[in-house]
C-alpha positions in Angstrom: 78.5 93.3 103.2 82.1 92.7 104.5 85.4 94.3 103.2 86.4 90.6 101.8 83.5 91.0 98.9 85.4 93.6 97.3 88.9 94.1 98.7 91.9 93.2 96.7 93.8 90.4 97.9 96.4 89.7 95.6 98.4 93.1 96.5 101.6 94.9 95.2 103.0 95.6 98.7 107.1 97.2 99.5 109.5 96.1 101.4 111.0 97.8 104.4 114.5 97.9 102.6 113.3 98.3 99.1 114.4 102.0 97.7 112.3 104.8 98.3 113.2 105.6 94.3 112.4 102.0 93.4 109.4 102.3 95.6 108.3 105.8 93.3 109.0 103.9 90.4 106.6 101.6 91.3 103.8 103.8 92.0 104.2 105.5 89.2 104.1 102.2 86.5 101.5 101.4 88.8 99.4 104.3 88.9 98.5 103.6 92.5 98.5 106.4 95.2 100.5 104.0 98.4 101.4 100.8 98.8 101.6 98.4 101.7 104.9 98.2 103.5 105.3 94.0 104.5 108.4 93.2 106.8 110.2 90.0 105.5 108.0 87.5 108.4 104.6 88.8 106.6 103.5 91.4 109.0 101.9 94.5 107.7 104.1 97.2 108.9 102.9 100.5 108.0 102.2 102.3 104.1 104.5 104.5 101.9 102.1 106.8 99.4 103.0 109.7 97.0 103.4 112.3 99.8 106.0 110.9 101.7 108.0 109.9 98.6 108.1 113.2 97.3 109.2 114.9 100.3 112.6 116.6 100.3 113.3 114.9 97.2 113.1 117.7 94.7 115.8 120.3 94.0 115.1 123.5 94.4 115.4 125.7 91.5 119.0 127.0 91.7 117.7 130.3 89.8 116.9 131.6 93.4 120.4 131.6 94.3 121.4 134.1 91.4 119.6 136.3 93.7 121.6 135.4 97.2 117.9 134.2 98.4 119.2 131.3 100.5 118.0 128.0 100.0 115.1 126.9 102.4 116.6 124.2 105.1 115.3 120.8 104.1 116.4 117.2 105.6 118.1 114.5 103.2 115.5 112.3 102.1 115.2 108.6 103.2 116.7 106.0 100.9 114.8 103.1 101.9 111.0 102.7 102.6 111.6 102.2 106.3 112.5 105.9 106.1 109.8 107.2 104.8 106.7 104.7 105.3 104.3 105.7 108.1 101.7 104.1 110.0 97.7 104.3 108.1 95.5 106.6 110.2 93.0 103.0 109.9 92.9 99.7 109.0 90.1 97.4 108.9 89.9 93.6 109.0 88.4 91.5 106.4 84.5 91.4 108.4 84.3 94.9 108.4 81.2 96.1 107.1 81.6 98.2 104.2 78.8 101.2 105.6 81.9 101.8 108.2 84.8 101.2 105.7 82.6 103.9 103.4 82.8 106.2 106.6 86.3 105.7 108.0 87.6 106.6 104.1 85.5 110.2 104.6 86.8 110.6 107.8 90.2 110.7 107.5 90.3 111.5 104.1 91.7 108.3 102.0 91.4 106.6 99.1 92.5 103.3 99.9 92.9 101.8 103.7 94.9 98.4 104.6 92.7 94.9 105.4 94.7 93.4 108.3 94.3 90.1 109.8 95.8 89.0 112.7 98.7 91.7 111.8 99.4 90.1 108.4 98.4 91.9 105.3 95.5 90.3 104.0 94.5 92.9 101.0 93.4 96.1 100.2 90.4 97.8 99.7 89.7 101.6 97.7 87.2 103.9 96.8 87.1 102.4 93.8 86.4 98.9 94.7 83.2 100.5 96.7 82.4 102.3 93.8 82.3 99.3 91.9 80.3 97.9 94.4 77.5 100.3 94.3 77.3 100.4 90.2 76.9 96.8 89.4 73.8 96.1 86.6 70.4 94.7 88.3 70.5 91.5 85.8 73.9 90.6 87.5 72.9 91.1 91.1 69.6 89.6 90.7 71.6 86.0 88.8 73.6 86.3 91.8 70.5 86.5 94.6 68.2 83.9 92.5 71.8 81.4 93.0 72.3 82.1 96.6 68.6 81.3 97.0 68.9 77.7 95.8 69.9 76.7 98.8 66.8 77.3 100.3 64.3 75.4 97.5 63.5 75.3 94.2 64.9 77.8 91.8 61.0 78.8 90.9 59.9 79.1 94.7 61.2 82.7 95.0 60.8 85.6 92.3 63.2 88.3 92.5 63.1 91.9 90.9 66.4 94.4 91.2 65.8 98.2 90.6 68.2 100.8 90.9 70.0 98.3 93.5 66.6 97.7 95.5 66.0 94.5 95.5 62.0 92.6 95.9 61.2 88.9 96.3 58.0 87.1 96.9 58.3 83.9 98.6 55.7 81.6 97.4 55.6 79.0 100.5 56.0 82.1 103.0 58.0 80.3 105.5 59.1 83.2 108.4 62.5 81.4 109.0 63.2 81.1 105.5 62.7 84.7 104.8 65.1 86.0 107.0 67.7 83.7 105.9 66.8 84.9 102.0 67.0 88.3 103.5 70.9 87.7 105.0 72.0 86.2 101.7 70.5 88.9 99.5 72.0 92.3 101.3 75.3 90.1 101.4 75.6 90.4 97.6 77.4 93.4 95.9 75.5 96.5 95.0 72.1 95.8 96.7 71.0 99.1 98.6 67.7 97.4 100.1 65.9 94.1 100.4 62.0 93.6 101.2 60.8 90.2 101.2 57.0 89.4 100.8 54.6 86.6 100.9 52.8 85.8 97.4 49.7 87.8 97.5 46.3 85.9 97.9 43.4 85.7 94.9 
């Protein structure tokens, strides 16, 4: 499976000149943790997240001043997204293998990764997208595989069973080339963890 199979392509984005408070409000209202930042030309330029928007923005408790404690040094928070956004530690393309995406999320401890194609934002993939892809019902996976295998012959040619994401396919015509194509098609279905294709048992 590839990133394009599970990513969200209709992405809510921020612009570099958006107010930081507006970006914070957007995150809070939508329940997001990060917003991709795209400039006027549609070029992906970075991300802005909860940490960047919170940094140096909450006022210090004034009660500490009663005891004469000097306030901790703070820098003025940025007014617009361009002043607080960061470059993400990693991006992927629509064609990146999902197994690699999962490894990158764990390696960099991120919950979402921007999907970029030729410098432009193509979408975003999140841990929730990944979990959704591996938790599909078996009957849904089986139906999608049967639909895809229809391009290789009549529906009754293929016997398909799916148990916990593991796919078993029997090819009644026992054609090696078609079996290879069938395996590729089946492995590209969201939720599939393994594929085994066999010839029919001889009686």
